[in-house]
PyMOL Python script that loads the backbone (N, CA, C, O; Angstrom):
from pymol import cmd

cmd.read_pdbstr("""\
ATOM      1  N   UNK A   1     136.144 102.736  93.828  1.00  0.00           N
ATOM      2  CA  UNK A   1     134.995 103.146  92.958  1.00  0.00           C
ATOM      3  C   UNK A   1     133.960 102.355  93.981  1.00  0.00           C
ATOM      4  O   UNK A   1     132.921 102.952  94.264  1.00  0.00           O
ATOM      5  N   UNK A   2     134.213 100.899  94.613  1.00  0.00           N
ATOM      6  CA  UNK A   2     133.359 100.429  95.522  1.00  0.00           C
ATOM      7  C   UNK A   2     132.843 101.415  96.638  1.00  0.00           C
ATOM      8  O   UNK A   2     131.650 101.594  96.882  1.00  0.00           O
ATOM      9  N   UNK A   3     134.147 102.181  97.442  1.00  0.00           N
ATOM     10  CA  UNK A   3     133.964 103.309  98.327  1.00  0.00           C
ATOM     11  C   UNK A   3     132.857 104.072  98.281  1.00  0.00           C
ATOM     12  O   UNK A   3     132.051 104.197  99.202  1.00  0.00           O
ATOM     13  N   UNK A   4     132.775 104.871  96.629  1.00  0.00           N
ATOM     14  CA  UNK A   4     132.217 105.577  96.547  1.00  0.00           C
ATOM     15  C   UNK A   4     130.421 105.164  96.047  1.00  0.00           C
ATOM     16  O   UNK A   4     129.588 105.997  95.691  1.00  0.00           O
ATOM     17  N   UNK A   5     130.260 104.046  96.133  1.00  0.00           N
ATOM     18  CA  UNK A   5     128.695 103.065  95.422  1.00  0.00           C
ATOM     19  C   UNK A   5     128.495 103.032  96.841  1.00  0.00           C
ATOM     20  O   UNK A   5     127.552 103.776  97.111  1.00  0.00           O
ATOM     21  N   UNK A   6     129.176 102.266  98.293  1.00  0.00           N
ATOM     22  CA  UNK A   6     128.999 102.102  99.409  1.00  0.00           C
ATOM     23  C   UNK A   6     128.006 103.615  99.898  1.00  0.00           C
ATOM     24  O   UNK A   6     126.829 103.799 100.205  1.00  0.00           O
ATOM     25  N   UNK A   7     129.126 104.415  99.773  1.00  0.00           N
ATOM     26  CA  UNK A   7     128.716 105.436 100.336  1.00  0.00           C
ATOM     27  C   UNK A   7     127.218 106.123 100.274  1.00  0.00           C
ATOM     28  O   UNK A   7     126.489 106.553 101.168  1.00  0.00           O
ATOM     29  N   UNK A   8     127.017 106.021  98.402  1.00  0.00           N
ATOM     30  CA  UNK A   8     125.795 106.803  98.176  1.00  0.00           C
ATOM     31  C   UNK A   8     124.585 105.586  98.476  1.00  0.00           C
ATOM     32  O   UNK A   8     123.505 105.788  99.031  1.00  0.00           O
ATOM     33  N   UNK A   9     125.055 104.378  97.986  1.00  0.00           N
ATOM     34  CA  UNK A   9     123.807 103.560  98.953  1.00  0.00           C
ATOM     35  C   UNK A   9     123.299 103.832 100.175  1.00  0.00           C
ATOM     36  O   UNK A   9     122.096 103.876 100.434  1.00  0.00           O
ATOM     37  N   UNK A  10     124.498 104.081 101.197  1.00  0.00           N
ATOM     38  CA  UNK A  10     124.277 104.248 102.635  1.00  0.00           C
ATOM     39  C   UNK A  10     123.605 105.421 102.562  1.00  0.00           C
ATOM     40  O   UNK A  10     122.667 105.337 103.355  1.00  0.00           O
ATOM     41  N   UNK A  11     123.603 106.400 102.055  1.00  0.00           N
ATOM     42  CA  UNK A  11     122.717 107.583 101.873  1.00  0.00           C
ATOM     43  C   UNK A  11     121.950 107.475 101.587  1.00  0.00           C
ATOM     44  O   UNK A  11     121.137 108.015 102.337  1.00  0.00           O
ATOM     45  N   UNK A  12     121.314 106.784 100.380  1.00  0.00           N
ATOM     46  CA  UNK A  12     119.983 106.307  99.931  1.00  0.00           C
ATOM     47  C   UNK A  12     119.542 105.956 100.707  1.00  0.00           C
ATOM     48  O   UNK A  12     118.685 106.670 101.228  1.00  0.00           O
ATOM     49  N   UNK A  13     119.787 104.851 101.194  1.00  0.00           N
ATOM     50  CA  UNK A  13     118.872 104.157 102.381  1.00  0.00           C
ATOM     51  C   UNK A  13     118.684 104.904 103.484  1.00  0.00           C
ATOM     52  O   UNK A  13     117.788 104.579 104.263  1.00  0.00           O
ATOM     53  N   UNK A  14     119.398 105.897 103.710  1.00  0.00           N
ATOM     54  CA  UNK A  14     119.076 106.896 104.742  1.00  0.00           C
ATOM     55  C   UNK A  14     117.740 107.498 104.257  1.00  0.00           C
ATOM     56  O   UNK A  14     116.790 107.745 105.000  1.00  0.00           O
ATOM     57  N   UNK A  15     117.767 107.655 103.261  1.00  0.00           N
ATOM     58  CA  UNK A  15     116.679 108.919 102.635  1.00  0.00           C
ATOM     59  C   UNK A  15     115.481 108.077 102.942  1.00  0.00           C
ATOM     60  O   UNK A  15     114.684 108.302 103.853  1.00  0.00           O
ATOM     61  N   UNK A  16     115.423 106.881 101.915  1.00  0.00           N
ATOM     62  CA  UNK A  16     114.449 105.988 102.117  1.00  0.00           C
ATOM     63  C   UNK A  16     113.642 105.609 103.689  1.00  0.00           C
ATOM     64  O   UNK A  16     112.454 105.687 104.001  1.00  0.00           O
ATOM     65  N   UNK A  17     114.858 105.178 104.481  1.00  0.00           N
ATOM     66  CA  UNK A  17     114.553 105.399 105.529  1.00  0.00           C
ATOM     67  C   UNK A  17     113.418 106.616 106.269  1.00  0.00           C
ATOM     68  O   UNK A  17     112.413 106.229 106.865  1.00  0.00           O
ATOM     69  N   UNK A  18     113.696 107.833 106.149  1.00  0.00           N
ATOM     70  CA  UNK A  18     113.182 108.984 106.373  1.00  0.00           C
ATOM     71  C   UNK A  18     111.817 108.818 105.533  1.00  0.00           C
ATOM     72  O   UNK A  18     110.901 109.379 106.134  1.00  0.00           O
ATOM     73  N   UNK A  19     111.469 108.320 104.530  1.00  0.00           N
ATOM     74  CA  UNK A  19     110.373 108.270 103.694  1.00  0.00           C
ATOM     75  C   UNK A  19     109.430 107.575 104.643  1.00  0.00           C
ATOM     76  O   UNK A  19     108.363 108.113 104.940  1.00  0.00           O
ATOM     77  N   UNK A  20     109.857 106.145 105.239  1.00  0.00           N
ATOM     78  CA  UNK A  20     109.125 105.256 106.614  1.00  0.00           C
ATOM     79  C   UNK A  20     108.224 105.723 107.224  1.00  0.00           C
ATOM     80  O   UNK A  20     107.100 105.305 107.505  1.00  0.00           O
ATOM     81  N   UNK A  21     109.249 107.465 107.620  1.00  0.00           N
ATOM     82  CA  UNK A  21     108.179 108.445 108.670  1.00  0.00           C
ATOM     83  C   UNK A  21     106.811 108.449 108.280  1.00  0.00           C
ATOM     84  O   UNK A  21     105.812 108.221 108.963  1.00  0.00           O
ATOM     85  N   UNK A  22     106.964 108.867 106.562  1.00  0.00           N
ATOM     86  CA  UNK A  22     105.495 109.310 106.335  1.00  0.00           C
ATOM     87  C   UNK A  22     104.554 108.356 106.389  1.00  0.00           C
ATOM     88  O   UNK A  22     103.505 108.578 106.994  1.00  0.00           O
ATOM     89  N   UNK A  23     104.812 107.042 105.705  1.00  0.00           N
ATOM     90  CA  UNK A  23     104.014 105.514 105.281  1.00  0.00           C
ATOM     91  C   UNK A  23     103.152 105.270 107.296  1.00  0.00           C
ATOM     92  O   UNK A  23     103.751 105.429 108.360  1.00  0.00           O
ATOM     93  N   UNK A  24     101.769 104.892 107.108  1.00  0.00           N
ATOM     94  CA  UNK A  24     100.838 104.621 108.076  1.00  0.00           C
ATOM     95  C   UNK A  24     101.699 103.390 109.060  1.00  0.00           C
ATOM     96  O   UNK A  24     102.086 103.334 110.227  1.00  0.00           O
ATOM     97  N   UNK A  25     101.731 102.678 108.124  1.00  0.00           N
ATOM     98  CA  UNK A  25     102.860 101.085 108.491  1.00  0.00           C
ATOM     99  C   UNK A  25     103.819 101.218 108.729  1.00  0.00           C
ATOM    100  O   UNK A  25     104.530 100.294 108.334  1.00  0.00           O
ATOM    101  N   UNK A  26     104.438 102.170 109.366  1.00  0.00           N
ATOM    102  CA  UNK A  26     105.701 102.519 109.721  1.00  0.00           C
ATOM    103  C   UNK A  26     106.439 101.313 109.894  1.00  0.00           C
ATOM    104  O   UNK A  26     107.312 100.955 109.103  1.00  0.00           O
ATOM    105  N   UNK A  27     106.060 100.588 111.056  1.00  0.00           N
ATOM    106  CA  UNK A  27     106.539  99.825 111.989  1.00  0.00           C
ATOM    107  C   UNK A  27     107.382  98.596 110.669  1.00  0.00           C
ATOM    108  O   UNK A  27     108.566  98.265 110.595  1.00  0.00           O
ATOM    109  N   UNK A  28     106.055  98.132 109.689  1.00  0.00           N
ATOM    110  CA  UNK A  28     105.929  97.011 108.776  1.00  0.00           C
ATOM    111  C   UNK A  28     107.475  97.649 107.576  1.00  0.00           C
ATOM    112  O   UNK A  28     108.053  96.832 106.860  1.00  0.00           O
ATOM    113  N   UNK A  29     107.684  98.415 107.586  1.00  0.00           N
ATOM    114  CA  UNK A  29     108.784  99.321 106.481  1.00  0.00           C
ATOM    115  C   UNK A  29     109.850  99.016 107.066  1.00  0.00           C
ATOM    116  O   UNK A  29     110.833  98.554 106.485  1.00  0.00           O
ATOM    117  N   UNK A  30     109.766  99.264 108.407  1.00  0.00           N
ATOM    118  CA  UNK A  30     110.788  98.871 109.132  1.00  0.00           C
ATOM    119  C   UNK A  30     111.724  97.560 109.313  1.00  0.00           C
ATOM    120  O   UNK A  30     112.935  97.342 109.320  1.00  0.00           O
ATOM    121  N   UNK A  31     110.342  96.675 109.480  1.00  0.00           N
ATOM    122  CA  UNK A  31     110.418  95.562 109.445  1.00  0.00           C
ATOM    123  C   UNK A  31     111.477  94.864 108.325  1.00  0.00           C
ATOM    124  O   UNK A  31     112.487  94.198 108.548  1.00  0.00           O
ATOM    125  N   UNK A  32     110.965  95.202 107.240  1.00  0.00           N
ATOM    126  CA  UNK A  32     111.546  95.509 105.550  1.00  0.00           C
ATOM    127  C   UNK A  32     112.820  95.741 105.708  1.00  0.00           C
ATOM    128  O   UNK A  32     113.837  95.087 105.479  1.00  0.00           O
ATOM    129  N   UNK A  33     112.599  96.808 106.150  1.00  0.00           N
ATOM    130  CA  UNK A  33     114.261  97.184 106.191  1.00  0.00           C
ATOM    131  C   UNK A  33     115.505  96.542 106.823  1.00  0.00           C
ATOM    132  O   UNK A  33     116.679  96.819 106.576  1.00  0.00           O
ATOM    133  N   UNK A  34     115.080  95.730 107.590  1.00  0.00           N
ATOM    134  CA  UNK A  34     115.924  94.999 108.259  1.00  0.00           C
ATOM    135  C   UNK A  34     116.683  93.655 107.393  1.00  0.00           C
ATOM    136  O   UNK A  34     117.686  93.068 107.800  1.00  0.00           O
ATOM    137  N   UNK A  35     115.996  93.365 106.210  1.00  0.00           N
ATOM    138  CA  UNK A  35     116.526  92.882 105.299  1.00  0.00           C
ATOM    139  C   UNK A  35     117.866  92.704 104.745  1.00  0.00           C
ATOM    140  O   UNK A  35     118.104  91.847 103.894  1.00  0.00           O
ATOM    141  N   UNK A  36     118.656  93.422 105.170  1.00  0.00           N
ATOM    142  CA  UNK A  36     119.671  93.976 104.817  1.00  0.00           C
ATOM    143  C   UNK A  36     120.477  92.490 104.232  1.00  0.00           C
ATOM    144  O   UNK A  36     120.773  92.111 103.099  1.00  0.00           O
ATOM    145  N   UNK A  37     120.655  91.882 105.620  1.00  0.00           N
ATOM    146  CA  UNK A  37     121.366  90.747 105.366  1.00  0.00           C
ATOM    147  C   UNK A  37     121.313  89.619 104.226  1.00  0.00           C
ATOM    148  O   UNK A  37     122.213  89.316 103.442  1.00  0.00           O
ATOM    149  N   UNK A  38     120.305  89.193 104.314  1.00  0.00           N
ATOM    150  CA  UNK A  38     119.433  88.723 103.014  1.00  0.00           C
ATOM    151  C   UNK A  38     119.505  89.464 101.515  1.00  0.00           C
ATOM    152  O   UNK A  38     119.415  88.678 100.571  1.00  0.00           O
ATOM    153  N   UNK A  39     119.629  90.614 101.243  1.00  0.00           N
ATOM    154  CA  UNK A  39     119.882  90.805 100.154  1.00  0.00           C
ATOM    155  C   UNK A  39     120.719  91.214  99.910  1.00  0.00           C
ATOM    156  O   UNK A  39     120.690  91.655  98.761  1.00  0.00           O
ATOM    157  N   UNK A  40     121.933  91.404 100.586  1.00  0.00           N
ATOM    158  CA  UNK A  40     123.192  91.089 100.902  1.00  0.00           C
ATOM    159  C   UNK A  40     123.779  89.791 100.004  1.00  0.00           C
ATOM    160  O   UNK A  40     124.501  89.620  99.021  1.00  0.00           O
ATOM    161  N   UNK A  41     123.198  89.181 100.732  1.00  0.00           N
ATOM    162  CA  UNK A  41     123.416  87.264 100.153  1.00  0.00           C
ATOM    163  C   UNK A  41     122.968  87.111  99.087  1.00  0.00           C
ATOM    164  O   UNK A  41     123.448  86.185  98.434  1.00  0.00           O
ATOM    165  N   UNK A  42     122.373  87.564  98.747  1.00  0.00           N
ATOM    166  CA  UNK A  42     121.445  87.471  97.157  1.00  0.00           C
ATOM    167  C   UNK A  42     122.392  88.173  96.330  1.00  0.00           C
ATOM    168  O   UNK A  42     123.181  87.591  95.587  1.00  0.00           O
ATOM    169  N   UNK A  43     122.328  89.217  96.436  1.00  0.00           N
ATOM    170  CA  UNK A  43     123.138  90.025  95.344  1.00  0.00           C
ATOM    171  C   UNK A  43     124.927  89.495  94.811  1.00  0.00           C
ATOM    172  O   UNK A  43     125.525  89.450  93.736  1.00  0.00           O
ATOM    173  N   UNK A  44     125.389  89.047  96.795  1.00  0.00           N
ATOM    174  CA  UNK A  44     126.762  88.644  96.411  1.00  0.00           C
ATOM    175  C   UNK A  44     126.717  87.435  95.293  1.00  0.00           C
ATOM    176  O   UNK A  44     127.408  87.418  94.274  1.00  0.00           O
ATOM    177  N   UNK A  45     125.728  86.387  95.701  1.00  0.00           N
ATOM    178  CA  UNK A  45     125.487  85.349  95.068  1.00  0.00           C
ATOM    179  C   UNK A  45     125.611  85.700  93.403  1.00  0.00           C
ATOM    180  O   UNK A  45     126.541  85.251  92.733  1.00  0.00           O
ATOM    181  N   UNK A  46     124.680  86.456  92.905  1.00  0.00           N
ATOM    182  CA  UNK A  46     123.971  86.570  92.047  1.00  0.00           C
ATOM    183  C   UNK A  46     125.522  87.417  91.062  1.00  0.00           C
ATOM    184  O   UNK A  46     126.239  87.099  90.114  1.00  0.00           O
ATOM    185  N   UNK A  47     125.411  88.450  91.890  1.00  0.00           N
ATOM    186  CA  UNK A  47     126.107  89.554  91.201  1.00  0.00           C
ATOM    187  C   UNK A  47     127.760  89.123  91.357  1.00  0.00           C
ATOM    188  O   UNK A  47     128.456  89.038  90.345  1.00  0.00           O
ATOM    189  N   UNK A  48     128.131  88.948  92.260  1.00  0.00           N
ATOM    190  CA  UNK A  48     129.106  89.114  92.471  1.00  0.00           C
ATOM    191  C   UNK A  48     130.356  87.790  92.638  1.00  0.00           C
ATOM    192  O   UNK A  48     131.562  87.949  92.826  1.00  0.00           O
ATOM    193  N   UNK A  49     129.491  86.309  92.478  1.00  0.00           N
ATOM    194  CA  UNK A  49     129.811  85.144  91.688  1.00  0.00           C
ATOM    195  C   UNK A  49     129.860  84.542  93.553  1.00  0.00           C
ATOM    196  O   UNK A  49     129.777  83.325  93.382  1.00  0.00           O
ATOM    197  N   UNK A  50     129.930  84.719  94.825  1.00  0.00           N
ATOM    198  CA  UNK A  50     130.075  84.519  95.872  1.00  0.00           C
ATOM    199  C   UNK A  50     129.331  83.258  96.240  1.00  0.00           C
ATOM    200  O   UNK A  50     128.120  83.093  96.092  1.00  0.00           O
ATOM    201  N   UNK A  51     130.479  82.095  96.904  1.00  0.00           N
ATOM    202  CA  UNK A  51     129.567  80.835  96.818  1.00  0.00           C
ATOM    203  C   UNK A  51     129.227  80.746  98.365  1.00  0.00           C
ATOM    204  O   UNK A  51     130.023  80.991  99.271  1.00  0.00           O
ATOM    205  N   UNK A  52     128.083  80.406  98.488  1.00  0.00           N
ATOM    206  CA  UNK A  52     127.336  80.527  99.803  1.00  0.00           C
ATOM    207  C   UNK A  52     127.261  79.187 100.165  1.00  0.00           C
ATOM    208  O   UNK A  52     126.562  78.570  99.361  1.00  0.00           O
ATOM    209  N   UNK A  53     127.705  78.495 101.057  1.00  0.00           N
ATOM    210  CA  UNK A  53     127.083  76.606 101.736  1.00  0.00           C
ATOM    211  C   UNK A  53     125.406  76.492 101.634  1.00  0.00           C
ATOM    212  O   UNK A  53     124.496  77.320 101.587  1.00  0.00           O
ATOM    213  N   UNK A  54     125.468  75.357 101.627  1.00  0.00           N
ATOM    214  CA  UNK A  54     123.862  75.014 101.788  1.00  0.00           C
ATOM    215  C   UNK A  54     123.463  75.406 103.005  1.00  0.00           C
ATOM    216  O   UNK A  54     122.428  76.072 102.989  1.00  0.00           O
ATOM    217  N   UNK A  55     123.890  75.232 103.943  1.00  0.00           N
ATOM    218  CA  UNK A  55     124.009  76.193 105.553  1.00  0.00           C
ATOM    219  C   UNK A  55     123.439  77.499 105.663  1.00  0.00           C
ATOM    220  O   UNK A  55     122.420  77.934 106.199  1.00  0.00           O
ATOM    221  N   UNK A  56     124.474  78.060 104.941  1.00  0.00           N
ATOM    222  CA  UNK A  56     124.384  79.658 104.515  1.00  0.00           C
ATOM    223  C   UNK A  56     122.781  79.882 103.880  1.00  0.00           C
ATOM    224  O   UNK A  56     121.887  80.659 104.217  1.00  0.00           O
ATOM    225  N   UNK A  57     122.854  78.853 102.828  1.00  0.00           N
ATOM    226  CA  UNK A  57     121.825  79.625 102.283  1.00  0.00           C
ATOM    227  C   UNK A  57     120.012  79.018 102.791  1.00  0.00           C
ATOM    228  O   UNK A  57     118.932  79.506 102.458  1.00  0.00           O
ATOM    229  N   UNK A  58     120.289  77.878 103.636  1.00  0.00           N
ATOM    230  CA  UNK A  58     119.568  77.667 105.180  1.00  0.00           C
ATOM    231  C   UNK A  58     118.907  79.212 105.651  1.00  0.00           C
ATOM    232  O   UNK A  58     117.778  79.703 105.634  1.00  0.00           O
ATOM    233  N   UNK A  59     120.400  79.715 106.115  1.00  0.00           N
ATOM    234  CA  UNK A  59     120.061  80.839 107.226  1.00  0.00           C
ATOM    235  C   UNK A  59     119.447  81.725 106.302  1.00  0.00           C
ATOM    236  O   UNK A  59     118.254  82.029 106.312  1.00  0.00           O
ATOM    237  N   UNK A  60     120.342  82.145 105.468  1.00  0.00           N
ATOM    238  CA  UNK A  60     118.777  83.021 104.545  1.00  0.00           C
ATOM    239  C   UNK A  60     118.023  82.803 104.182  1.00  0.00           C
ATOM    240  O   UNK A  60     117.639  83.879 103.723  1.00  0.00           O
ATOM    241  N   UNK A  61     116.969  81.761 103.845  1.00  0.00           N
ATOM    242  CA  UNK A  61     115.955  81.707 104.091  1.00  0.00           C
ATOM    243  C   UNK A  61     115.240  82.072 104.984  1.00  0.00           C
ATOM    244  O   UNK A  61     114.309  82.855 104.797  1.00  0.00           O
ATOM    245  N   UNK A  62     115.758  81.213 106.932  1.00  0.00           N
ATOM    246  CA  UNK A  62     115.074  81.625 108.040  1.00  0.00           C
ATOM    247  C   UNK A  62     115.131  82.877 107.849  1.00  0.00           C
ATOM    248  O   UNK A  62     114.157  83.593 108.085  1.00  0.00           O
ATOM    249  N   UNK A  63     116.403  83.400 107.342  1.00  0.00           N
ATOM    250  CA  UNK A  63     116.028  84.966 107.835  1.00  0.00           C
ATOM    251  C   UNK A  63     115.327  85.656 107.396  1.00  0.00           C
ATOM    252  O   UNK A  63     115.033  86.651 108.058  1.00  0.00           O
ATOM    253  N   UNK A  64     114.622  85.425 105.846  1.00  0.00           N
ATOM    254  CA  UNK A  64     113.561  86.219 104.711  1.00  0.00           C
ATOM    255  C   UNK A  64     112.378  85.732 105.765  1.00  0.00           C
ATOM    256  O   UNK A  64     111.605  86.586 106.199  1.00  0.00           O
ATOM    257  N   UNK A  65     112.268  84.545 106.111  1.00  0.00           N
ATOM    258  CA  UNK A  65     111.141  83.947 107.093  1.00  0.00           C
ATOM    259  C   UNK A  65     110.778  84.859 108.158  1.00  0.00           C
ATOM    260  O   UNK A  65     109.633  85.286 108.307  1.00  0.00           O
ATOM    261  N   UNK A  66     111.725  85.142 108.868  1.00  0.00           N
ATOM    262  CA  UNK A  66     111.916  85.693 110.111  1.00  0.00           C
ATOM    263  C   UNK A  66     111.808  87.294 110.017  1.00  0.00           C
ATOM    264  O   UNK A  66     111.224  87.842 110.951  1.00  0.00           O
ATOM    265  N   UNK A  67     112.307  88.090 108.993  1.00  0.00           N
ATOM    266  CA  UNK A  67     111.771  89.371 108.147  1.00  0.00           C
ATOM    267  C   UNK A  67     110.399  89.472 108.240  1.00  0.00           C
ATOM    268  O   UNK A  67     109.742  90.198 108.986  1.00  0.00           O
ATOM    269  N   UNK A  68     109.935  88.481 107.208  1.00  0.00           N
ATOM    270  CA  UNK A  68     108.422  88.145 106.926  1.00  0.00           C
ATOM    271  C   UNK A  68     107.762  88.403 107.705  1.00  0.00           C
ATOM    272  O   UNK A  68     107.143  89.468 107.723  1.00  0.00           O
ATOM    273  N   UNK A  69     107.659  87.230 108.874  1.00  0.00           N
ATOM    274  CA  UNK A  69     107.017  87.205 110.203  1.00  0.00           C
ATOM    275  C   UNK A  69     106.821  88.316 110.980  1.00  0.00           C
ATOM    276  O   UNK A  69     105.803  88.627 111.598  1.00  0.00           O
ATOM    277  N   UNK A  70     107.947  88.936 110.901  1.00  0.00           N
ATOM    278  CA  UNK A  70     108.344  90.184 111.593  1.00  0.00           C
ATOM    279  C   UNK A  70     107.700  91.660 111.815  1.00  0.00           C
ATOM    280  O   UNK A  70     107.494  92.373 112.798  1.00  0.00           O
ATOM    281  N   UNK A  71     107.407  91.803 109.913  1.00  0.00           N
ATOM    282  CA  UNK A  71     107.209  92.472 109.095  1.00  0.00           C
ATOM    283  C   UNK A  71     105.406  92.806 109.000  1.00  0.00           C
ATOM    284  O   UNK A  71     104.730  93.823 108.845  1.00  0.00           O
ATOM    285  N   UNK A  72     105.161  91.572 109.159  1.00  0.00           N
ATOM    286  CA  UNK A  72     103.865  91.370 108.747  1.00  0.00           C
ATOM    287  C   UNK A  72     102.703  91.789 110.460  1.00  0.00           C
ATOM    288  O   UNK A  72     101.499  92.026 110.365  1.00  0.00           O
ATOM    289  N   UNK A  73     103.041  91.782 111.061  1.00  0.00           N
ATOM    290  CA  UNK A  73     102.462  92.384 112.442  1.00  0.00           C
ATOM    291  C   UNK A  73     101.961  91.424 113.148  1.00  0.00           C
ATOM    292  O   UNK A  73     102.052  90.269 112.731  1.00  0.00           O
ATOM    293  N   UNK A  74     101.297  91.726 114.429  1.00  0.00           N
ATOM    294  CA  UNK A  74     100.215  90.935 115.116  1.00  0.00           C
ATOM    295  C   UNK A  74      98.845  91.244 114.334  1.00  0.00           C
ATOM    296  O   UNK A  74      98.007  90.344 114.401  1.00  0.00           O
ATOM    297  N   UNK A  75      98.375  92.817 113.332  1.00  0.00           N
ATOM    298  CA  UNK A  75      96.923  92.635 113.317  1.00  0.00           C
ATOM    299  C   UNK A  75      97.349  92.945 111.386  1.00  0.00           C
ATOM    300  O   UNK A  75      98.434  93.190 110.859  1.00  0.00           O
ATOM    301  N   UNK A  76      95.841  92.776 110.730  1.00  0.00           N
ATOM    302  CA  UNK A  76      95.790  92.354 109.776  1.00  0.00           C
ATOM    303  C   UNK A  76      95.946  93.339 109.141  1.00  0.00           C
ATOM    304  O   UNK A  76      95.030  93.687 108.395  1.00  0.00           O
ATOM    305  N   UNK A  77      97.041  94.049 109.211  1.00  0.00           N
ATOM    306  CA  UNK A  77      97.436  95.348 108.583  1.00  0.00           C
ATOM    307  C   UNK A  77      97.876  95.139 107.204  1.00  0.00           C
ATOM    308  O   UNK A  77      98.789  94.334 107.026  1.00  0.00           O
ATOM    309  N   UNK A  78      97.289  95.831 106.058  1.00  0.00           N
ATOM    310  CA  UNK A  78      97.475  95.778 104.953  1.00  0.00           C
ATOM    311  C   UNK A  78      98.687  96.067 104.090  1.00  0.00           C
ATOM    312  O   UNK A  78      98.307  96.898 103.265  1.00  0.00           O
ATOM    313  N   UNK A  79      99.851  95.806 103.903  1.00  0.00           N
ATOM    314  CA  UNK A  79     100.776  96.049 103.165  1.00  0.00           C
ATOM    315  C   UNK A  79     100.380  96.699 102.236  1.00  0.00           C
ATOM    316  O   UNK A  79      99.380  96.228 101.694  1.00  0.00           O
ATOM    317  N   UNK A  80     100.975  98.102 101.604  1.00  0.00           N
ATOM    318  CA  UNK A  80     100.774  98.639 100.829  1.00  0.00           C
ATOM    319  C   UNK A  80     102.253  99.077  99.646  1.00  0.00           C
ATOM    320  O   UNK A  80     103.313  99.491 100.116  1.00  0.00           O
ATOM    321  N   UNK A  81     102.108  98.946  98.598  1.00  0.00           N
ATOM    322  CA  UNK A  81     103.414  98.419  97.900  1.00  0.00           C
ATOM    323  C   UNK A  81     104.103  99.771  97.867  1.00  0.00           C
ATOM    324  O   UNK A  81     105.272  99.477  97.616  1.00  0.00           O
ATOM    325  N   UNK A  82     104.021 101.155  97.989  1.00  0.00           N
ATOM    326  CA  UNK A  82     104.759 102.028  98.972  1.00  0.00           C
ATOM    327  C   UNK A  82     105.758 101.569  99.561  1.00  0.00           C
ATOM    328  O   UNK A  82     106.976 101.574  99.382  1.00  0.00           O
ATOM    329  N   UNK A  83     104.914 101.094 100.437  1.00  0.00           N
ATOM    330  CA  UNK A  83     105.982 100.948 102.127  1.00  0.00           C
ATOM    331  C   UNK A  83     106.833  99.440 101.762  1.00  0.00           C
ATOM    332  O   UNK A  83     107.943  99.299 102.275  1.00  0.00           O
ATOM    333  N   UNK A  84     106.348  98.469 100.979  1.00  0.00           N
ATOM    334  CA  UNK A  84     106.903  97.495 100.626  1.00  0.00           C
ATOM    335  C   UNK A  84     108.467  98.011  99.947  1.00  0.00           C
ATOM    336  O   UNK A  84     109.616  98.037 100.387  1.00  0.00           O
ATOM    337  N   UNK A  85     107.789  98.410  98.587  1.00  0.00           N
ATOM    338  CA  UNK A  85     109.291  99.228  97.994  1.00  0.00           C
ATOM    339  C   UNK A  85     110.279  99.966  98.622  1.00  0.00           C
ATOM    340  O   UNK A  85     111.484  99.755  98.484  1.00  0.00           O
ATOM    341  N   UNK A  86     109.549 101.236  99.636  1.00  0.00           N
ATOM    342  CA  UNK A  86     110.760 101.501 100.447  1.00  0.00           C
ATOM    343  C   UNK A  86     111.202 100.979 101.360  1.00  0.00           C
ATOM    344  O   UNK A  86     112.343 101.337 101.653  1.00  0.00           O
ATOM    345  N   UNK A  87     110.595  99.990 102.173  1.00  0.00           N
ATOM    346  CA  UNK A  87     111.366  99.293 102.963  1.00  0.00           C
ATOM    347  C   UNK A  87     112.537  98.295 102.438  1.00  0.00           C
ATOM    348  O   UNK A  87     113.674  98.467 102.877  1.00  0.00           O
ATOM    349  N   UNK A  88     112.259  97.171 101.430  1.00  0.00           N
ATOM    350  CA  UNK A  88     113.118  96.569 101.131  1.00  0.00           C
ATOM    351  C   UNK A  88     114.207  97.467 100.183  1.00  0.00           C
ATOM    352  O   UNK A  88     115.284  96.947  99.894  1.00  0.00           O
ATOM    353  N   UNK A  89     113.803  99.163  99.603  1.00  0.00           N
ATOM    354  CA  UNK A  89     115.020  99.285  99.233  1.00  0.00           C
ATOM    355  C   UNK A  89     115.921 100.414 100.561  1.00  0.00           C
ATOM    356  O   UNK A  89     116.978 100.997 100.320  1.00  0.00           O
ATOM    357  N   UNK A  90     115.477 100.455 101.360  1.00  0.00           N
ATOM    358  CA  UNK A  90     116.125 101.017 102.685  1.00  0.00           C
ATOM    359  C   UNK A  90     116.933 100.238 103.099  1.00  0.00           C
ATOM    360  O   UNK A  90     117.956 100.714 103.591  1.00  0.00           O
ATOM    361  N   UNK A  91     116.740  98.540 103.043  1.00  0.00           N
ATOM    362  CA  UNK A  91     117.292  97.598 103.433  1.00  0.00           C
ATOM    363  C   UNK A  91     118.378  97.223 102.447  1.00  0.00           C
ATOM    364  O   UNK A  91     119.095  96.246 102.660  1.00  0.00           O
TER     365      UNK A  91
END
""", "prot")
cmd.dss("prot")
cmd.show_as("cartoon", "prot")
cmd.util.cbc("prot")
cmd.orient("prot")
């Protein structure tokens, strides 16, 4: 069952990544798509009762900050809601 869910999730993430090509701020969306490790930690801790150490939570927070800073970009482009949702969804 887990393999089927993982396979469907991978296909859905790839389809969402393809939707990012249609967005005006593609680079920001791809930066947000790199949030998969952060999302895995949060989902694992909340739904699967995984125990993370304080150092691991620090790494998750640092990774979240890095994804935010990298996806912001050097210019002050406005982050649209569709790009935000598609980027995080593909992550």
